C-alpha positions as protocol buffer text, in pm:
chain_id: "A"
residue {
  index: 1
  type: MET
  ca { x: -880 y: 9157 z: -4891 }
}
residue {
  index: 2
  type: ALA
  ca { x: -1073 y: 8878 z: -5084 }
}
residue {
  index: 3
  type: ASP
  ca { x: -750 y: 8672 z: -4980 }
}
residue {
  index: 4
  type: ALA
  ca { x: -799 y: 8700 z: -4619 }
}
residue {
  index: 5
  type: PRO
  ca { x: -1109 y: 8498 z: -4530 }
}
residue {
  index: 6
  type: SER
  ca { x: -902 y: 8212 z: -4725 }
}
residue {
  index: 7
  type: GLY
  ca { x: -526 y: 8315 z: -4505 }
}
residue {
  index: 8
  type: ARG
  ca { x: -709 y: 8329 z: -4217 }
}
residue {
  index: 9
  type: ALA
  ca { x: -898 y: 8008 z: -4240 }
}
residue {
  index: 10
  type: ALA
  ca { x: -524 y: 7829 z: -4322 }
}
residue {
  index: 11
  type: ALA
  ca { x: -459 y: 7990 z: -4023 }
}
residue {
  index: 12
  type: LEU
  ca { x: -722 y: 7859 z: -3789 }
}
residue {
  index: 13
  type: ALA
  ca { x: -699 y: 7523 z: -3950 }
}
residue {
  index: 14
  type: GLY
  ca { x: -295 y: 7498 z: -3871 }
}
residue {
  index: 15
  type: LEU
  ca { x: -382 y: 7667 z: -3499 }
}
residue {
  index: 16
  type: PHE
  ca { x: -636 y: 7384 z: -3462 }
}
residue {
  index: 17
  type: GLY
  ca { x: -375 y: 7099 z: -3560 }
}
residue {
  index: 18
  type: GLN
  ca { x: -110 y: 7224 z: -3388 }
}
residue {
  index: 19
  type: ALA
  ca { x: -294 y: 7251 z: -3046 }
}
residue {
  index: 20
  type: CYS
  ca { x: -613 y: 7076 z: -3081 }
}
residue {
  index: 21
  type: LEU
  ca { x: -518 y: 6759 z: -3307 }
}
residue {
  index: 22
  type: ASN
  ca { x: -161 y: 6770 z: -3076 }
}
residue {
  index: 23
  type: TYR
  ca { x: -338 y: 6762 z: -2758 }
}
residue {
  index: 24
  type: ALA
  ca { x: -650 y: 6672 z: -2745 }
}
residue {
  index: 25
  type: GLY
  ca { x: -727 y: 6501 z: -2397 }
}
residue {
  index: 26
  type: ASP
  ca { x: -410 y: 6656 z: -2263 }
}
residue {
  index: 27
  type: PRO
  ca { x: -491 y: 6974 z: -2116 }
}
residue {
  index: 28
  type: THR
  ca { x: -167 y: 6992 z: -1916 }
}
residue {
  index: 29
  type: GLY
  ca { x: 32 y: 6977 z: -2269 }
}
residue {
  index: 30
  type: LEU
  ca { x: -188 y: 7229 z: -2460 }
}
residue {
  index: 31
  type: ARG
  ca { x: -136 y: 7500 z: -2184 }
}
residue {
  index: 32
  type: GLY
  ca { x: 249 y: 7411 z: -2188 }
}
residue {
  index: 33
  type: TRP
  ca { x: 274 y: 7461 z: -2552 }
}
residue {
  index: 34
  type: ALA
  ca { x: 57 y: 7737 z: -2555 }
}
residue {
  index: 35
  type: ARG
  ca { x: 287 y: 7931 z: -2235 }
}
residue {
  index: 36
  type: GLN
  ca { x: 579 y: 7816 z: -2469 }
}
residue {
  index: 37
  type: LYS
  ca { x: 474 y: 7990 z: -2748 }
}
residue {
  index: 38
  type: GLY
  ca { x: 399 y: 8264 z: -2566 }
}
residue {
  index: 39
  type: LEU
  ca { x: 1 y: 8282 z: -2625 }
}
residue {
  index: 40
  type: PRO
  ca { x: -147 y: 8507 z: -2295 }
}
residue {
  index: 41
  type: PRO
  ca { x: -449 y: 8391 z: -2140 }
}
residue {
  index: 42
  type: VAL
  ca { x: -751 y: 8604 z: -2251 }
}
residue {
  index: 43
  type: PRO
  ca { x: -969 y: 8836 z: -1944 }
}
residue {
  index: 44
  type: ASP
  ca { x: -1185 y: 8594 z: -1773 }
}
residue {
  index: 45
  type: GLN
  ca { x: -1502 y: 8755 z: -1927 }
}
residue {
  index: 46
  type: ALA
  ca { x: -1375 y: 8630 z: -2244 }
}
residue {
  index: 47
  type: ARG
  ca { x: -1276 y: 8291 z: -2102 }
}
residue {
  index: 48
  type: ARG
  ca { x: -1589 y: 8222 z: -1995 }
}
residue {
  index: 49
  type: ALA
  ca { x: -1757 y: 8292 z: -2308 }
}
residue {
  index: 50
  type: PHE
  ca { x: -1566 y: 8050 z: -2491 }
}
residue {
  index: 51
  type: LEU
  ca { x: -1581 y: 7784 z: -2273 }
}
residue {
  index: 52
  type: HIS
  ca { x: -1919 y: 7839 z: -2187 }
}
residue {
  index: 53
  type: GLY
  ca { x: -1872 y: 7814 z: -1783 }
}
residue {
  index: 54
  type: ALA
  ca { x: -1671 y: 7510 z: -1822 }
}
residue {
  index: 55
  type: PRO
  ca { x: -1340 y: 7506 z: -1607 }
}
residue {
  index: 56
  type: GLY
  ca { x: -1030 y: 7581 z: -1848 }
}
residue {
  index: 57
  type: GLU
  ca { x: -778 y: 7826 z: -2047 }
}
residue {
  index: 58
  type: VAL
  ca { x: -852 y: 8026 z: -2310 }
}
residue {
  index: 59
  type: PHE
  ca { x: -539 y: 8175 z: -2492 }
}
residue {
  index: 60
  type: ASP
  ca { x: -499 y: 8482 z: -2742 }
}
residue {
  index: 61
  type: ALA
  ca { x: -360 y: 8326 z: -3046 }
}
residue {
  index: 62
  type: SER
  ca { x: -394 y: 8656 z: -3276 }
}
residue {
  index: 63
  type: ASP
  ca { x: -128 y: 8732 z: -3541 }
}
residue {
  index: 64
  type: ASN
  ca { x: -83 y: 8890 z: -3839 }
}
residue {
  index: 65
  type: GLU
  ca { x: -379 y: 8727 z: -3988 }
}
residue {
  index: 66
  type: GLY
  ca { x: -625 y: 8840 z: -3771 }
}
residue {
  index: 67
  type: LYS
  ca { x: -778 y: 8714 z: -3419 }
}
residue {
  index: 68
  type: PHE
  ca { x: -763 y: 8394 z: -3298 }
}
residue {
  index: 69
  type: VAL
  ca { x: -804 y: 8187 z: -2952 }
}
residue {
  index: 70
  type: VAL
  ca { x: -715 y: 7845 z: -2819 }
}
residue {
  index: 71
  type: ALA
  ca { x: -942 y: 7720 z: -2577 }
}
residue {
  index: 72
  type: SER
  ca { x: -865 y: 7431 z: -2335 }
}
residue {
  index: 73
  type: SER
  ca { x: -1100 y: 7310 z: -2068 }
}
residue {
  index: 74
  type: ASP
  ca { x: -1053 y: 7082 z: -1771 }
}
residue {
  index: 75
  type: ASP
  ca { x: -1206 y: 6749 z: -1941 }
}
residue {
  index: 76
  type: GLY
  ca { x: -964 y: 6800 z: -2225 }
}
residue {
  index: 77
  type: ILE
  ca { x: -1175 y: 6915 z: -2478 }
}
residue {
  index: 78
  type: CYS
  ca { x: -951 y: 7192 z: -2748 }
}
residue {
  index: 79
  type: SER
  ca { x: -1113 y: 7409 z: -2953 }
}
residue {
  index: 80
  type: ALA
  ca { x: -950 y: 7708 z: -3193 }
}
residue {
  index: 81
  type: ALA
  ca { x: -1150 y: 8007 z: -3310 }
}
residue {
  index: 82
  type: THR
  ca { x: -1164 y: 8325 z: -3510 }
}
residue {
  index: 83
  type: ASP
  ca { x: -1381 y: 8638 z: -3514 }
}
residue {
  index: 84
  type: VAL
  ca { x: -1386 y: 8590 z: -3978 }
}
residue {
  index: 85
  type: VAL
  ca { x: -1395 y: 8362 z: -4181 }
}
residue {
  index: 86
  type: THR
  ca { x: -1561 y: 8168 z: -4462 }
}
residue {
  index: 87
  type: GLN
  ca { x: -1761 y: 7846 z: -4436 }
}
residue {
  index: 88
  type: GLU
  ca { x: -1646 y: 7764 z: -4803 }
}
residue {
  index: 89
  type: ALA
  ca { x: -1288 y: 7826 z: -4699 }
}
residue {
  index: 90
  type: ILE
  ca { x: -1268 y: 7712 z: -4362 }
}
residue {
  index: 91
  type: ILE
  ca { x: -1431 y: 7400 z: -4455 }
}
residue {
  index: 92
  type: ALA
  ca { x: -1125 y: 7342 z: -4772 }
}
residue {
  index: 93
  type: ALA
  ca { x: -873 y: 7482 z: -4522 }
}
residue {
  index: 94
  type: LEU
  ca { x: -950 y: 7209 z: -4218 }
}
residue {
  index: 95
  type: GLU
  ca { x: -1005 y: 6910 z: -4472 }
}
residue {
  index: 96
  type: ALA
  ca { x: -689 y: 6991 z: -4641 }
}
residue {
  index: 97
  type: ALA
  ca { x: -525 y: 7047 z: -4334 }
}
residue {
  index: 98
  type: LEU
  ca { x: -646 y: 6701 z: -4147 }
}
residue {
  index: 99
  type: SER
  ca { x: -539 y: 6517 z: -4552 }
}
residue {
  index: 100
  type: GLY
  ca { x: -189 y: 6714 z: -4539 }
}
residue {
  index: 101
  type: ALA
  ca { x: -128 y: 6527 z: -4192 }
}
residue {
  index: 102
  type: GLY
  ca { x: -224 y: 6211 z: -4332 }
}
residue {
  index: 103
  type: ILE
  ca { x: -518 y: 6194 z: -4089 }
}
residue {
  index: 104
  type: ALA
  ca { x: -778 y: 5981 z: -4270 }
}
residue {
  index: 105
  type: PHE
  ca { x: -1179 y: 6172 z: -4160 }
}
residue {
  index: 106
  type: ARG
  ca { x: -1512 y: 6106 z: -4271 }
}
residue {
  index: 107
  type: LEU
  ca { x: -1803 y: 6386 z: -4240 }
}
residue {
  index: 108
  type: VAL
  ca { x: -2086 y: 6206 z: -4012 }
}
residue {
  index: 109
  type: ILE
  ca { x: -2298 y: 6488 z: -3930 }
}
residue {
  index: 110
  type: GLU
  ca { x: -2380 y: 6825 z: -4121 }
}
residue {
  index: 111
  type: ARG
  ca { x: -2662 y: 7028 z: -4038 }
}
residue {
  index: 112
  type: ASP
  ca { x: -2769 y: 7400 z: -3854 }
}
residue {
  index: 113
  type: ASP
  ca { x: -2745 y: 7398 z: -3504 }
}
residue {
  index: 114
  type: LYS
  ca { x: -3078 y: 7297 z: -3310 }
}
residue {
  index: 115
  type: ALA
  ca { x: -3015 y: 7569 z: -3066 }
}
residue {
  index: 116
  type: ILE
  ca { x: -2913 y: 7838 z: -3289 }
}
residue {
  index: 117
  type: PRO
  ca { x: -2995 y: 7870 z: -3645 }
}
residue {
  index: 118
  type: ASP
  ca { x: -2774 y: 8093 z: -3796 }
}
residue {
  index: 119
  type: ILE
  ca { x: -2460 y: 7854 z: -3725 }
}
residue {
  index: 120
  type: HIS
  ca { x: -2418 y: 7559 z: -3924 }
}
residue {
  index: 121
  type: ASP
  ca { x: -2227 y: 7226 z: -3754 }
}
residue {
  index: 122
  type: ARG
  ca { x: -2004 y: 6980 z: -3972 }
}
residue {
  index: 123
  type: GLU
  ca { x: -1866 y: 6694 z: -3744 }
}
residue {
  index: 124
  type: TYR
  ca { x: -1596 y: 6470 z: -3813 }
}
residue {
  index: 125
  type: LEU
  ca { x: -1432 y: 6136 z: -3695 }
}
residue {
  index: 126
  type: ALA
  ca { x: -1098 y: 6114 z: -3782 }
}
residue {
  index: 127
  type: THR
  ca { x: -798 y: 5845 z: -3679 }
}
residue {
  index: 128
  type: ARG
  ca { x: -431 y: 5899 z: -3762 }
}
residue {
  index: 129
  type: ASN
  ca { x: -166 y: 5591 z: -3614 }
}
residue {
  index: 130
  type: GLY
  ca { x: -450 y: 5469 z: -3351 }
}
residue {
  index: 131
  type: ARG
  ca { x: -576 y: 5793 z: -3227 }
}
residue {
  index: 132
  type: SER
  ca { x: -902 y: 5913 z: -3321 }
}
residue {
  index: 133
  type: TRP
  ca { x: -1091 y: 6206 z: -3248 }
}
residue {
  index: 134
  type: ARG
  ca { x: -1418 y: 6370 z: -3266 }
}
residue {
  index: 135
  type: ILE
  ca { x: -1396 y: 6716 z: -3440 }
}
residue {
  index: 136
  type: LEU
  ca { x: -1639 y: 6966 z: -3430 }
}
residue {
  index: 137
  type: LEU
  ca { x: -1660 y: 7257 z: -3715 }
}
residue {
  index: 138
  type: ALA
  ca { x: -1942 y: 7509 z: -3632 }
}
residue {
  index: 139
  type: THR
  ca { x: -1939 y: 7853 z: -3832 }
}
residue {
  index: 140
  type: VAL
  ca { x: -2178 y: 8205 z: -3854 }
}
residue {
  index: 141
  type: LYS
  ca { x: -2404 y: 8151 z: -4184 }
}
residue {
  index: 142
  type: ALA
  ca { x: -2288 y: 8472 z: -4346 }
}
residue {
  index: 143
  type: ALA
  ca { x: -2205 y: 8551 z: -4729 }
}
residue {
  index: 144
  type: ALA
  ca { x: -1861 y: 8792 z: -4620 }
}
residue {
  index: 145
  type: GLY
  ca { x: -1808 y: 8520 z: -4329 }
}
residue {
  index: 146
  type: GLY
  ca { x: -1836 y: 8482 z: -3957 }
}
residue {
  index: 147
  type: GLN
  ca { x: -1668 y: 8335 z: -3629 }
}
residue {
  index: 148
  type: ALA
  ca { x: -1581 y: 7973 z: -3646 }
}
residue {
  index: 149
  type: MET
  ca { x: -1455 y: 7731 z: -3411 }
}
residue {
  index: 150
  type: ILE
  ca { x: -1309 y: 7409 z: -3490 }
}
residue {
  index: 151
  type: THR
  ca { x: -1339 y: 7143 z: -3155 }
}
residue {
  index: 152
  type: GLY
  ca { x: -1152 y: 6831 z: -3115 }
}
residue {
  index: 153
  type: ALA
  ca { x: -1201 y: 6579 z: -2838 }
}
residue {
  index: 154
  type: PRO
  ca { x: -1058 y: 6222 z: -2845 }
}
residue {
  index: 155
  type: GLU
  ca { x: -1235 y: 5942 z: -2896 }
}
residue {
  index: 156
  type: LEU
  ca { x: -1196 y: 5653 z: -2623 }
}
residue {
  index: 157
  type: PRO
  ca { x: -1249 y: 5332 z: -2740 }
}
residue {
  index: 158
  type: GLN
  ca { x: -1544 y: 5160 z: -2644 }
}
């Protein structure tokens, strides 16, 4: 069972790359991708929880690695989440996935969440081929692992 968190971390980072990096800012494209992959929508109560009341759609992307969701808000923000992963494993998996995809990134903020101290946030700025993203990795602080969500939004030129 010790291998499960790192396998799940790699699966979450891969899901984030496929869904969120490819479709951040394009909710129609993301939702089409999710349907093409056969990802079913989650029940309304779960959708509202993952989107914190914002309009959008949430898809169940669970597989043999574990429980996963992809959340697509109408404003183009995309998130991928899982229920159990260690902080160390998901940081390593996300950074390896970004590097492996040729995405330049830098950590700009790392701190415990101001509203929910049990959550640790890491915010990155990332770029590739003229596209830029703001990526937030939020993890529950727990030695055995906890929930994790990676959120991506396109960075718009100023």
